[in-house]
C-alpha atoms as one frame of an Amber mdcrd trajectory, in Angstrom:
protein
  61.898  73.954  67.251  61.252  77.673  67.532  63.562  80.466  68.621  61.129
  83.246  69.432  62.353  86.729  70.348  59.316  87.124  72.613  60.512  84.295
  74.855  63.673  86.271  75.627  61.978  89.592  76.191  58.570  89.141  77.820
  60.642  89.417  80.988  63.922  91.353  80.769  66.040  88.202  80.595  69.685
  87.901  81.628  71.978  87.604  78.610  73.406  84.366  79.972  69.934  82.840
  80.284  69.085  83.691  76.674  72.434  82.317  75.514  72.082  79.112  77.534
  68.645  78.278  76.149  69.541  79.113  72.555  72.874  77.293  72.670  71.297
  74.187  74.179  68.561  74.274  71.530  71.004  74.651  68.652  73.264  71.888
  69.954  70.272  69.580  70.363  69.127  70.413  66.843  72.548  69.415  65.508
  72.294  66.134  67.395  68.830  65.403  65.981  69.985  66.101  62.446  73.057
  63.906  62.947  70.682  61.060  63.862  68.546  61.793  60.775  65.465  63.037
  62.604  63.158  65.201  60.520  63.443  68.663  62.005  62.076  72.101  61.208
  64.176  74.639  63.072  62.986  78.269  63.063  65.992  80.393  63.999  65.780
  83.939  65.413  62.129  84.543  64.657  60.598  87.922  65.489  57.216  86.210
  65.806  55.734  84.752  68.976  55.723  80.973  69.389  52.002  80.685  68.712
  52.338  82.767  65.530  55.088  80.530  64.157  53.205  77.412  65.178  50.018
  78.646  63.511  51.894  79.166  60.252  53.394  75.683  60.486  50.022  74.055
  61.189  48.528  75.821  58.173  51.445  75.062  55.850  51.371  71.367  56.731
  47.556  71.127  56.689  47.881  69.554  60.134  44.946  67.810  61.799  46.742
  66.911  65.040  49.154  68.727  67.334  51.101  66.496  69.718  53.218  67.868
  72.572  54.095  67.405  76.207  53.033  69.782  78.978  55.055  72.995  78.759
  56.983  74.288  81.750  54.874  77.431  81.825  51.111  77.721  82.260  51.231
  80.664  79.857  52.417  78.415  77.020  49.969  75.671  77.944  47.051  78.091
  77.559  48.514  79.537  74.335  48.802  76.073  72.743  45.312  75.045  73.867
  43.768  78.213  72.446  45.708  77.886  69.195  44.611  74.277  68.701  40.977
  75.214  69.308  41.115  78.232  66.997  42.848  76.189  64.272  40.404  73.285
  64.593  43.310  70.968  65.329  43.085  68.003  67.684  45.490  68.547  70.564
  47.274  65.680  72.315  49.107  67.111  75.330  50.974  64.328  77.108  52.304
  64.227  80.635  56.002  64.945  80.973  57.828  61.708  81.812  60.979  63.628
  82.715  59.656  63.972  86.275  59.213  61.339  88.953  55.671  62.495  89.689
  53.139  63.358  87.001  50.652  66.159  87.538  47.790  63.677  87.620  49.567
  61.628  90.286  50.221  64.756  92.351  46.550  65.721  92.122  45.613  62.243
  93.338  48.071  62.553  96.218  46.645  65.880  97.402  43.005  64.795  97.039
  42.625  63.705 100.679  45.099  66.162 102.221  43.959  68.960 104.529  47.186
  70.855 103.893  50.064  70.672 101.428  53.431  70.026 103.061  56.672  68.912
 101.489  57.570  66.506 104.281  54.594  64.210 103.649  55.056  64.269  99.891
  58.772  63.595 100.314  58.074  60.508 102.437  55.559  59.320  99.844  58.189
  59.653  97.120  60.868  57.911  99.176  58.576  54.958  99.833  57.232  54.685
  96.292  60.636  54.791  94.625  62.497  52.977  97.425  65.126  55.660  97.808
  67.252  55.561 100.977  64.885  52.980 102.472  65.438  49.880 104.585  63.772
  46.569 103.736  61.368  47.039 106.662  59.904  50.200 105.141  61.804  52.582
 107.424  64.218  55.292 106.260  67.933  54.542 106.318  69.459  56.159 109.386
  66.213  55.988 111.355  64.868  59.389 110.307  63.439  60.930 107.177  65.096
  64.291 107.298  68.546  65.533 108.328  67.809  69.171 107.616  69.060  70.251
 111.049  72.528  69.014 110.051  72.597  70.987 106.791  72.602  74.545 108.096
  76.047  75.255 109.459  77.870  78.453 108.512  81.457  78.355 107.320  84.220
  78.667 109.895  85.268  82.180 110.877  88.160  82.123 108.410  85.830  81.096
 105.577  85.202  77.943 103.544  88.844  77.350 102.659  89.507  75.640  99.347
  86.316  74.948  97.408  86.606  72.677  94.397  84.496  74.623  91.901  81.921
  73.149  89.552  83.043  71.868  86.174  82.767  74.613  83.577  83.055  74.449
  79.795  84.757  76.553  77.151  82.176  77.924  74.688  82.403  76.238  71.292
  81.616  77.691  67.861  77.856  77.267  68.211  77.832  78.973  71.610  80.064
  81.790  70.401  77.692  82.340  67.487  74.853  82.583  70.007  76.883  85.096
  72.029  77.201  87.350  69.001  73.494  87.074  68.318  72.538  87.889  71.931
  74.865  90.886  72.109  73.439  92.223  68.842  69.772  91.570  69.582  69.659
  92.199  73.354  72.423  94.729  74.071  70.575  96.428  76.925  69.526  93.287
  78.774  71.055  92.698  82.224  74.076  90.556  82.935  77.149  89.589  80.979
  78.397  86.703  78.828  82.043  87.108  79.839  81.872  84.317  82.427  79.540
  81.940  80.588  80.748  78.364  80.949  77.543  76.357  81.495  76.804  72.874
  80.124  74.904  73.198  76.848  74.969  69.549  75.711  74.029  66.211  77.179
  77.683  65.146  77.203  78.742  68.232  79.161  75.894  67.879  81.643  76.853
  64.274  82.402  80.463  65.365  82.932  79.264  68.109  85.313  77.249  65.537
  87.268  80.249  63.239  87.572  82.431  66.099  88.765  79.913  67.094  91.433
  79.495  63.551  92.734  83.255  62.942  92.808  84.578  66.218  94.180  81.783
  68.317  95.634  79.020  66.115  97.022  81.109  64.948 100.023  81.303  68.554
 101.278  77.834  69.669 100.186  75.721  68.796 103.214  77.046  70.701 106.185
  77.363  74.070 104.492  74.592  74.122 101.902  73.044  77.185 103.618  76.346
  79.036 104.109  77.338  82.159 102.196  80.668  83.924 101.677  81.777  86.894
  99.606  83.019  85.989  96.128  82.120  82.337  96.674  79.234  82.097  94.224
  78.840  78.323  94.065  79.974  76.994  97.439  79.658  73.217  97.397  76.372
  73.257  95.483  75.848  70.969  92.505  74.970  73.761  90.021  73.042  71.122
  88.049  69.673  72.894  88.099  70.011  74.403  84.631  70.945  71.027  83.136
  67.994  69.384  84.878  65.547  72.066  83.825  66.796  71.968  80.225  66.470
  68.159  80.418  70.097  67.556  79.584  69.990  65.430  82.737  67.208  63.211
  84.025  66.532  63.468  87.771  66.539  59.660  88.041  70.115  59.382  86.825
  71.195  62.204  89.125  69.681  60.498  92.175  71.008  57.091  91.117  74.529
  58.445  90.710  74.397  60.080  94.149  73.115  56.865  95.743  75.931  54.894
  94.103  78.457  57.324  95.566  76.813  57.022  98.984  77.111  53.242  98.848
  80.594  52.980  97.341  82.308  55.901  99.069  80.609  55.783 102.467  79.497
  59.410 102.168  77.770  61.235 104.995  74.069  60.327 105.034  73.019  63.868
 105.978  74.720  65.295 102.879  73.231  62.681 100.575  69.743  62.899 102.064
  69.787  66.692 101.875  70.614  66.579  98.183  68.148  63.801  97.377  65.412
  65.747  99.189  65.957  68.681  96.836  65.539  66.464  93.766  62.747  63.988
  94.564  61.151  66.163  97.223  61.134  69.888  96.679  61.656  69.940  92.891
  58.793  67.523  92.276  56.599  69.110  94.952  56.735  72.664  93.608  55.989
  71.487  90.079  52.901  69.664  91.329  51.742  72.718  93.275  52.390  74.990
  90.283  50.039  73.102  87.987  47.566  72.603  90.835  47.301  76.305  91.704
  47.743  78.110  88.392  46.692  80.617  87.224  45.710  81.986  90.664  49.238
  81.524  91.954  50.598  84.163  89.589  48.296  86.827  91.054  48.685  85.934
  94.745  49.434  88.850  97.069  48.549  87.820 100.638  50.029  90.916 102.302
  48.788  93.258  99.543  52.279  94.630  98.963  52.520  97.235  96.202  56.003
  98.796  96.267  58.133  98.816  93.136  61.219  96.646  92.866  64.289  98.814
  93.629  66.360  99.613  90.546  69.461  98.124  92.140  67.999  94.623  91.845
  69.068  94.969  88.195  72.492  96.502  88.872  73.663  95.403  92.332  74.480
  99.039  93.107  73.382  99.142  96.743  75.214  99.861 100.002  74.042  96.553
 101.500  76.945  94.126 101.102  74.741  91.033 101.232  72.539  92.268  98.400
  75.461  93.699  96.452  77.340  90.392  96.485  74.312  88.162  95.827  73.014
  90.311  92.981  76.517  90.987  91.672  77.282  87.284  91.267  73.833  86.799
  89.711  74.566  89.428  87.086  77.959  87.827  86.517  76.892  84.182  86.263
  73.088  84.123  86.219  73.280  82.026  89.373  72.858  82.228  93.140  72.190
  79.305  95.453  68.898  78.723  97.251  69.725  80.549 100.494  70.936  83.630
  98.651  67.667  83.605  96.716  65.445  82.876  99.721  67.085  84.665 102.639
  68.873  87.560 100.931  67.064  88.818  97.820  63.754  87.159  98.709  63.789
  88.057 102.395  64.472  91.701 101.618  61.721  91.807  98.971  59.176  90.524
 101.503  60.290  92.866 104.293  60.358  95.798 101.854  56.754  95.101 100.805
  57.530  94.754  97.094  54.781  93.746  94.670  55.090  89.941  94.279  54.574
  90.011  90.512  57.579  92.311  90.042  59.703  90.078  92.246  58.613  86.958
  90.343  59.383  88.581  87.001  62.857  89.473  88.287  63.636  85.914  89.372
  62.310  84.528  86.093  64.450  86.977  84.124  67.709  86.924  86.030  68.499
  83.249  86.737  69.664  80.842  84.050  67.761  77.926  85.612  64.464  79.824
  85.973  61.527  78.073  84.334  58.193  79.260  85.667  57.043  75.900  87.078
  59.928  75.985  89.559  60.521  79.730  89.869  57.001  80.957  90.645  56.150
  78.578  93.532  59.520  79.263  95.134  59.036  83.026  94.947  55.320  83.250
  95.707  55.200  80.424  98.230  58.589  80.392  99.914  60.273  83.757  99.532
  57.266  86.075  99.734  54.513  84.063 101.488  52.302  85.710  98.882  49.925
  82.745  98.747  49.332  82.915 102.493  51.007  79.650 103.447  49.358  77.419
 100.880  52.267  74.985 101.151  54.580  76.611 103.703  53.945  76.905 107.423
  55.423  80.369 107.976  56.914  83.387 106.207  60.686  83.025 105.841  61.862
  86.281 107.367  65.076  87.166 109.172  66.998  90.190 110.374  70.567  91.136
 109.630  71.619  88.879 112.513  70.859  85.815 110.384  72.934  87.188 107.518
  75.846  87.841 109.880  75.634  84.314 111.307  75.536  82.585 107.913  78.043
  84.711 105.981  80.777  87.341 106.073  78.616  89.824 104.165  78.381  92.147
 107.163  82.165  92.622 107.393  82.974  96.169 106.317  79.351  97.020 105.500
  78.236 100.508 106.516  75.072  98.970 107.952  75.298  97.070 111.238  72.997
  94.067 111.745  72.688  94.606 115.513  71.405  98.192 115.167  67.620  98.423
 114.871  67.168 102.009 113.682  69.134 105.052 112.612  71.697 105.875 109.957
  73.897 102.801 110.522  71.078 100.333 111.141  70.906  97.364 108.777  67.835
  97.900 106.566  67.058  94.200 106.837  67.042  94.478 110.638  64.868  97.598
 110.724  62.380  96.197 108.221  62.322  92.835 110.030  61.196  94.401 113.311
  58.782  96.643 111.441  57.272  93.576 109.747  56.878  91.796 113.096  55.088
  94.772 114.604  52.864  95.261 111.576  51.779  91.613 111.479  52.132  90.764
 115.167  48.589  89.469 115.650  48.696  86.959 112.784  52.273  85.877 113.537
  51.432  85.177 117.173  48.769  82.706 116.073  51.423  80.609 114.351  53.538
  78.453 116.709  56.465  78.660 114.265  56.575  82.468 114.365  55.379  83.071
 117.928  58.947  83.068 119.232  59.801  85.913 116.851  57.004  88.159 118.069
  57.776  87.257 121.693  61.025  89.194 121.268  59.010  92.365 120.681  58.315
  92.476 124.411  62.006  93.209 124.963  61.807  96.400 122.931  60.536  99.532
 124.653  57.610 101.446 123.217  59.891 104.398 122.469  62.267 102.210 120.455
  59.355 100.645 118.605  58.266 104.105 117.473  61.801 104.878 116.296  61.997
 101.579 114.404  58.678 102.281 112.688  59.767 105.810 111.784  63.062 104.611
 110.315  61.284 101.813 108.425  58.910 104.383 106.951  61.894 106.412 105.739
  63.517 103.346 104.177  60.311 102.214 102.478  59.738 105.671 101.031  62.987
 105.495  99.050  64.199 101.909  98.589  66.439 102.934  95.703  68.746 104.866
  98.044  69.524 101.958 100.390
């Protein structure tokens, strides 16, 4: 096992992300040693992974290198090149952690004209007999209850939210904290609120807590947002899944047991299961299918630099300030905050996709490239031109107002299209529609958006474009 400084710094990683990975590694190393596994643990190396590995191969006079597929294409290529250069036979095995192997996904897409989650999700449901009737039909008579998972909170807010189970840092984690603060003092984020699962035992406890106390309320409001409510009813299990402290099969099985024994709402259960066996597996398959081209995709040819406040949260936009602020605090934001707040703005503001992807990879504790890159390039930015999504996910400030209380007290008003008090998201939304009107009108899923342009006078359109130009010329001042 190798702790490489380069893995924490090739993107400007959040302190909590560095600490989570290192703490989980060191705890796992202790567990291996306790079970008398032979282990070489390289702690705090200044060398890159391939440099350490090359030294180990040479020292051991190795003839074979055996591993599973890494979670990043970058590492896969590095290992393949190292094995070739070292004249070592490489055995790279498929990762059995996932429901669907990369080879199986490639077989599934072989006869498909287009890649869409819904068809893959149904394939997975049928193959693994999850939420299925004996006659081959989905329980509840439909595959997808997504339309029942999008409600905002009530006007007075979410009320009491039973938070996720958090854990007091132990001696190993505190030692990691000291190391991170000493080695990466200028990296973004803080360790003051770190309480993530770092062991298998903690991750299982977090799963049990979610299923018992949070899953029943998850479904209806999984898209809702509220100030200083960083977790909502979300499971917050992604980091444990991506670190493989939890297996997705046990997570799904535990949720299905709760559905059966506690008579939970089917829409809530299906919505959660879809995220695990559907989207999570789907984006991993697409990642390995489309790399390395995916990393360079830039459908709209956007070139603007990421605003500095993405790293500080110091912006006048309340929605961005809260979403980024909680991210700096915890290293976490839920999927709608990532997609429809930080991602939506990045698309409307014409930011270079590679800078946006690097930010997501750096700033979130659960960000591993196989899951982060497809979500950013494919979903948030439409940078791959709809390779596996049917439309760009764009919205004005009106959406933010409907799904949150972020607009309360904000100096920008979501209903104003241009001018000093106009919401930047609203101005840039209408500007985007006008700029790409022809292509958006060809898509039945975005045609209704562009139809609303007919309600705006030509004079107002000119004013919107002028204000958008001003905003785009100085994104750092928003």
